[in-house]
C-alpha positions in Angstrom: 0.1 0.0 0.1 2.7 2.5 0.7 4.0 2.5 -2.8 0.6 3.8 -3.9 0.7 6.8 -1.6 2.3 10.2 -1.6 4.4 11.2 1.4 1.4 13.1 3.0 -0.9 9.9 2.5 1.9 7.9 4.2 2.0 10.5 7.0 -1.8 10.3 7.6 -1.8 6.4 7.1 0.8 6.1 9.8 -0.9 8.3 12.4 -4.3 6.4 11.8 -6.5 9.4 10.5 -7.9 7.6 7.6 -8.5 4.1 6.5 -7.2 2.9 3.2 -8.5 0.5 0.6 -7.1 -0.8 -2.6 -9.0 0.9 -5.4 -7.5 -0.7 -8.6 -4.0 0.6 -9.1 -4.5 3.5 -6.7 -5.7 3.8 -3.0 -8.7 5.1 -1.8 -9.5 6.3 1.5 -12.1 7.3 4.0 -11.5 9.5 7.1 -11.7 8.1 10.7 -13.8 10.8 12.4 -12.9 10.1 15.7 -9.2 11.2 15.0 -8.3 14.9 15.8 -6.1 15.1 12.5 -9.2 14.3 10.3 -11.0 17.2 11.7 -8.4 19.4 10.2 -7.3 17.7 7.2 -10.6 16.8 5.6 -12.1 20.4 5.5 -8.8 21.5 4.2 -8.8 18.8 1.4 -12.3 19.5 0.5 -11.5 23.3 0.1 -8.5 22.3 -2.0 -10.9 20.3 -4.4 -13.2 23.2 -4.5 -10.4 25.7 -5.6 -9.1 23.0 -8.1 -12.3 21.8 -9.8 -15.1 24.0 -8.3 -17.8 23.5 -5.8 -20.5 21.5 -7.7 -17.8 19.0 -9.0 -16.2 18.8 -5.8 -19.4 17.7 -4.1 -20.2 15.3 -7.0 -16.8 13.6 -6.4 -16.2 13.9 -2.7 -15.0 10.4 -2.4 -11.6 11.8 -3.7 -11.5 14.0 -0.5 -12.4 10.9 1.7 -15.8 12.1 2.8 -17.3 9.0 1.4 -16.2 5.5 0.0 -16.3 5.1 -3.8 -19.9 4.5 -5.2 -18.5 1.3 -6.7 -17.4 -0.2 -3.6 -20.9 0.6 -1.9 -22.5 -1.6 -4.7 -19.9 -4.2 -4.5 -18.9 -4.6 -0.9 -17.5 -8.1 -1.5 -14.7 -6.6 -3.8 -13.6 -4.3 -0.8 -10.0 -4.9 0.5 -9.3 -2.9 3.6 -5.4 -2.3 4.3 
């Protein structure tokens, strides 16, 4: 899993602020809302998505910010591999 992550992703995984899953050849993640770092990083990541892609598009693709799981995996939970 670590080879799929950027250095920031490795840091977030090391402190346990998010739970990661295999998403094809990439890595998906969902914030662990009980962790204090997620309360700082999640809004900042969503704001970065809004700046980069616009508010409507960022809301439509909010799984990229870890605010929800990819829709494909919610429809096919048997294929999900948590790390």
